C-alpha positions as CSV (number, residue, x, y, z in Angstrom):
1,M,0.0,0.0,0.0
2,H,1.4,3.3,-1.0
3,T,0.7,6.7,0.6
4,I,1.9,10.1,-0.1
5,A,1.6,11.2,3.6
6,P,4.9,11.5,5.5
7,L,5.5,9.6,8.7
8,W,5.2,12.7,10.9
9,L,1.7,13.4,9.5
10,W,0.6,9.8,10.5
11,V,1.9,10.5,14.0
12,T,0.1,13.9,14.1
13,F,-3.1,12.2,13.0
14,V,-3.0,9.6,15.7
15,G,-2.2,12.3,18.3
16,I,-5.2,14.4,17.2
17,V,-7.6,11.5,17.4
18,L,-6.4,10.4,20.8
19,A,-6.5,14.0,22.1
20,S,-10.0,14.5,20.7
21,L,-11.3,11.3,22.3
22,F,-9.7,12.2,25.6
23,I,-11.2,15.7,25.7
24,D,-14.6,14.3,24.6
25,F,-14.5,11.7,27.4
26,V,-13.4,14.2,30.0
27,V,-16.2,16.6,29.0
28,L,-18.7,13.7,28.9
29,K,-17.7,12.6,32.4
30,K,-17.9,16.1,33.9
31,Q,-21.3,16.7,32.4
32,G,-22.7,13.4,33.5
33,A,-26.0,12.1,32.0
34,H,-27.9,14.9,30.5
35,D,-30.0,15.8,27.5
36,I,-28.0,17.3,24.6
37,G,-29.9,20.2,23.0
38,V,-29.7,21.4,19.4
39,K,-27.5,24.4,20.3
40,E,-24.9,22.2,22.0
41,A,-25.0,19.6,19.2
42,L,-24.6,22.4,16.6
43,N,-21.6,23.9,18.4
44,W,-19.8,20.5,18.7
45,S,-20.6,19.7,15.1
46,L,-19.0,23.0,14.0
47,V,-15.9,22.2,16.2
48,W,-15.5,18.7,14.5
49,V,-16.0,20.1,11.0
50,A,-13.4,22.9,11.7
51,L,-10.9,20.4,13.0
52,S,-11.3,18.3,9.9
53,F,-10.8,21.3,7.6
54,L,-7.7,22.3,9.6
55,F,-6.3,18.8,9.3
56,N,-6.9,18.9,5.5
57,A,-5.0,22.2,5.3
58,L,-2.1,20.6,7.2
59,F,-2.3,17.7,4.8
60,W,-2.2,20.0,1.8
61,W,0.9,21.8,3.3
62,A,2.6,18.4,4.0
63,V,2.1,17.2,0.4
64,K,3.3,20.5,-1.0
65,D,6.3,20.6,1.3
66,S,7.4,17.0,0.6
67,T,6.7,17.0,-3.2
68,G,7.1,20.6,-4.1
69,S,3.9,20.4,-6.2
70,V,1.0,22.7,-5.5
71,E,-1.1,20.9,-8.1
72,L,-0.6,17.5,-6.4
73,A,-1.3,19.1,-3.0
74,N,-4.6,20.5,-4.3
75,Q,-5.6,17.1,-5.8
76,K,-4.9,15.2,-2.5
77,A,-6.7,17.9,-0.5
78,V,-9.8,17.6,-2.8
79,E,-9.6,13.8,-2.4
80,F,-9.7,14.1,1.4
81,L,-12.6,16.5,1.2
82,T,-14.6,14.3,-1.2
83,G,-14.0,11.2,1.0
84,Y,-15.0,13.2,4.1
85,L,-18.2,14.4,2.5
86,I,-19.1,10.9,1.3
87,E,-18.6,9.5,4.7
88,K,-20.5,12.3,6.3
89,S,-23.4,12.0,3.9
90,L,-23.6,8.2,4.3
91,A,-23.5,8.7,8.1
92,V,-26.8,10.5,7.9
93,D,-28.5,7.2,6.9
94,N,-26.5,5.5,9.7
95,I,-27.9,8.1,12.2
96,F,-31.5,7.4,11.1
97,V,-30.9,3.8,12.0
98,F,-29.4,4.8,15.4
99,L,-32.5,6.9,16.0
100,L,-34.7,3.9,15.2
101,I,-32.7,1.7,17.6
102,F,-32.9,4.2,20.5
103,T,-36.6,4.7,19.9
104,Y,-37.3,1.0,19.8
105,F,-35.5,0.4,23.1
106,A,-36.8,3.6,24.6
107,V,-33.3,4.8,25.5
108,P,-33.5,8.1,27.5
109,T,-31.7,10.9,25.6
110,Q,-29.4,11.5,28.6
111,Y,-28.0,8.0,28.2
112,Q,-27.6,8.0,24.4
113,K,-24.4,10.0,24.3
114,R,-22.4,7.4,26.2
115,V,-23.6,4.7,23.8
116,L,-22.6,6.8,20.9
117,M,-19.1,7.5,22.4
118,I,-18.4,3.8,22.9
119,G,-19.8,3.2,19.4
120,I,-17.4,5.8,17.9
121,I,-14.3,4.2,19.5
122,G,-15.4,0.8,18.2
123,A,-16.1,2.2,14.8
124,I,-12.6,3.8,14.6
125,V,-10.9,0.5,15.5
126,L,-13.0,-1.7,13.2
127,R,-12.8,0.7,10.2
128,T,-9.0,1.1,10.6
129,V,-8.7,-2.7,10.2
130,M,-11.2,-2.8,7.3
131,I,-9.4,0.1,5.5
132,L,-5.9,-1.5,5.9
133,V,-7.2,-4.8,4.7
134,G,-9.1,-3.2,1.8
135,G,-6.1,-1.2,0.8
136,W,-3.9,-4.3,0.7
137,L,-6.5,-6.2,-1.3
138,L,-6.7,-3.4,-3.9
139,A,-3.0,-3.2,-4.1
140,E,-2.7,-7.0,-4.7
141,F,-5.9,-7.6,-6.7
142,H,-6.9,-4.8,-9.0
143,W,-10.1,-6.6,-10.1
144,I,-11.6,-6.2,-6.6
145,L,-12.4,-2.6,-7.7
146,Y,-15.0,-4.0,-10.0
147,V,-16.5,-6.1,-7.3
148,F,-16.7,-3.1,-4.9
149,G,-18.2,-1.0,-7.7
150,A,-20.9,-3.6,-8.5
151,F,-21.6,-3.9,-4.8
152,L,-22.1,-0.1,-4.4
153,I,-24.4,0.0,-7.4
154,L,-26.6,-2.8,-6.0
155,T,-26.6,-1.2,-2.6
156,G,-27.6,2.1,-4.1
157,V,-30.5,0.5,-6.0
158,K,-31.6,-1.3,-2.8
159,M,-31.4,1.9,-0.8
160,W,-33.6,3.7,-3.4
161,W,-36.1,0.9,-3.3
162,A,-36.2,1.0,0.6
163,A,-36.4,4.8,0.8
164,G,-39.6,6.1,2.2
165,K,-40.6,2.7,3.7
166,E,-41.0,2.5,7.5
167,P,-38.0,0.6,8.9
168,S,-38.6,-2.0,11.6
169,L,-36.4,-3.9,14.1
170,E,-38.9,-6.6,14.8
171,D,-37.5,-9.0,12.1
172,N,-33.9,-8.0,12.6
173,P,-31.9,-11.3,12.7
174,A,-29.1,-9.8,14.8
175,L,-31.6,-8.7,17.4
176,K,-33.3,-12.1,17.5
177,L,-29.9,-13.8,17.9
178,L,-28.8,-11.5,20.7
179,R,-32.1,-12.2,22.6
180,R,-31.6,-16.0,22.3
181,V,-28.0,-15.8,23.5
182,L,-28.4,-13.3,26.3
183,P,-31.0,-12.9,29.0
184,V,-32.1,-9.2,28.9
185,S,-33.8,-7.1,31.5
186,K,-37.0,-5.4,30.5
187,N,-36.0,-2.2,32.2
188,H,-33.0,0.2,32.0
189,D,-30.7,0.5,35.0
190,G,-29.2,4.0,34.4
191,E,-26.2,3.9,32.1
192,K,-25.3,0.3,33.2
193,F,-24.9,-2.4,30.6
194,W,-25.4,-5.2,33.2
195,T,-27.8,-5.5,36.1
196,V,-28.8,-8.1,38.6
197,E,-32.3,-9.6,38.7
198,N,-33.3,-12.5,41.0
199,G,-29.7,-13.0,41.9
200,K,-28.6,-13.4,38.3
201,K,-26.4,-11.0,36.3
202,I,-28.2,-10.2,33.0
203,A,-27.8,-7.6,30.2
204,T,-29.7,-4.3,30.2
205,P,-31.5,-3.0,27.1
206,L,-28.6,-0.5,26.8
207,F,-26.2,-3.4,26.2
208,M,-28.4,-4.6,23.3
209,V,-28.3,-1.1,21.9
210,I,-24.5,-1.1,22.0
211,C,-24.3,-4.4,20.1
212,L,-26.8,-3.2,17.4
213,V,-25.1,0.2,17.0
214,A,-21.7,-1.6,16.5
215,L,-23.2,-4.0,14.0
216,T,-25.0,-1.2,12.1
217,D,-21.8,0.7,11.8
218,V,-19.9,-2.3,10.4
219,I,-22.7,-2.8,7.8
220,F,-22.5,0.9,6.8
221,A,-18.7,0.8,6.7
222,V,-19.0,-1.9,4.0
223,D,-20.7,0.7,1.9
224,S,-18.7,3.9,2.7
225,I,-15.1,2.5,2.7
226,P,-15.3,1.1,-0.9
227,A,-17.0,4.4,-1.9
228,I,-14.0,6.4,-0.7
229,F,-11.5,3.9,-2.3
230,A,-13.3,4.8,-5.5
231,I,-12.0,8.4,-5.1
232,T,-8.5,7.5,-4.0
233,Q,-6.5,4.4,-3.3
234,D,-4.3,6.2,-0.8
235,P,-5.0,4.4,2.6
236,F,-4.0,7.5,4.5
237,I,-6.7,9.7,2.8
238,V,-9.3,6.9,3.1
239,L,-8.5,6.4,6.8
240,T,-8.2,10.0,7.9
241,S,-11.3,11.3,6.0
242,N,-13.3,8.3,7.5
243,V,-12.1,8.9,11.0
244,F,-12.6,12.6,11.1
245,A,-16.2,12.1,9.8
246,I,-16.8,9.6,12.6
247,L,-15.4,11.8,15.3
248,G,-18.3,14.2,14.8
249,L,-20.9,11.5,14.6
250,R,-22.2,11.9,18.2
251,A,-22.9,15.6,17.8
252,M,-24.3,15.1,14.3
253,Y,-26.7,12.5,15.7
254,F,-28.2,14.9,18.2
255,L,-28.4,17.7,15.6
256,L,-30.1,15.6,13.0
257,A,-32.4,13.7,15.5
258,A,-34.2,17.1,16.0
259,V,-34.8,17.6,12.3
260,A,-34.9,14.1,11.0
261,N,-38.4,14.5,9.5
262,K,-37.3,17.5,7.4
263,F,-34.8,15.5,5.3
264,H,-37.0,12.5,4.4
265,L,-35.8,12.5,0.8
266,L,-32.1,12.3,1.6
267,N,-32.0,8.5,1.2
268,Y,-32.9,8.9,-2.4
269,G,-29.9,11.2,-2.8
270,L,-27.6,8.8,-1.0
271,A,-28.8,6.0,-3.3
272,V,-27.9,8.1,-6.4
273,I,-24.5,8.9,-4.9
274,L,-23.7,5.2,-4.3
275,V,-24.7,4.3,-7.8
276,F,-22.6,7.1,-9.2
277,I,-19.5,6.1,-7.2
278,G,-20.0,2.4,-8.0
279,T,-20.3,3.2,-11.7
280,K,-17.1,5.3,-11.5
281,M,-15.3,2.4,-9.8
282,C,-16.5,-0.1,-12.5
283,L,-15.3,2.3,-15.3
284,I,-12.0,3.3,-13.7
285,D,-9.9,1.7,-16.4
286,L,-12.0,3.1,-19.2
287,V,-13.0,6.6,-18.1
288,K,-11.1,8.8,-15.6
289,I,-13.6,11.0,-13.8
290,P,-11.7,13.9,-12.1
291,V,-11.9,14.1,-8.3
292,G,-13.3,17.6,-8.6
293,V,-16.2,16.4,-10.7
294,S,-16.9,13.7,-8.2
295,L,-16.9,16.3,-5.4
296,G,-19.3,18.5,-7.4
297,V,-21.6,15.6,-8.1
298,V,-21.7,14.5,-4.4
299,V,-22.3,18.1,-3.1
300,G,-24.9,18.8,-5.9
301,I,-26.9,15.7,-5.1
302,L,-26.9,16.3,-1.4
303,A,-27.9,20.0,-1.9
304,I,-30.7,19.1,-4.3
305,T,-32.2,16.4,-2.1
306,M,-32.0,18.5,1.1
307,L,-33.6,21.4,-0.7
308,L,-36.4,19.2,-2.0
309,S,-36.9,17.7,1.4
310,L,-37.2,21.1,3.1
311,R,-39.6,22.3,0.4
312,S,-41.7,19.2,0.7
313,A,-41.8,19.4,4.5
314,T,-42.8,23.1,4.4
315,A,-45.6,22.4,1.9
316,T,-46.9,19.6,4.1
317,T,-46.8,21.8,7.2
318,K,-48.8,24.5,5.4
319,R,-51.5,22.0,4.5
């Protein structure tokens, strides 16, 4: 696997991630269990986005300094930004599933943030492994690009077909398996994952939520990681854009949870994005679509679907 990033930038990236998680956990511990409002979620979202853009600027400078090419630095910075936006946009669908899980298990909002923090750490570890393995596979077997591309196209078609339909956890095979393997309490016990009933230690509904959130993230990573590899085969860009998008997932969840109904058409846009990226991956040896064009398409589709969602929601409210 080849990367253009110098070693010191890898070390800097790891340091930023560890420092960010440490600060987030310290703040989380001091605050204790409490409801996160839209204002707090918006402020944290802006902090994570700003941190991502600052890192991208540092990445641009590192590439320019090590290669002496402004053009190459611009290209790599755009690749990072495109990967970041793809992961952010696909995370929206992930968030809607999280919202469904929390609602199904009646998780109080003041306990949701701890679940999401643990889920973020697990996502970073699992995605790092998946990206490194995926990068090695692409380096060794070029034809896997076509497999990834076809998979993304099929996923996009499936997402379009399922958009607008009411999701349900009742028939979820993972949930059924967990219930068979683990005895689960009917009631929450604060932020605890285990409780004692009739002298026996059993799982709380919050533990079930953690398991489903982790499983959901792995499933969505199978979509998002190949999508970013379609933009660039540099594992550093794939990993960093992915991780920086994940770091802001908790704040993004609480922000979107308040306005979820206003973006009901977004899944259609995400489906089109997946089909576009999958097609680009399948045609990579025939047609070279510039990264700037890919970025424009992703941003354009997201903007159009969000605008149409807002207009539709406004029209419905007026009626």
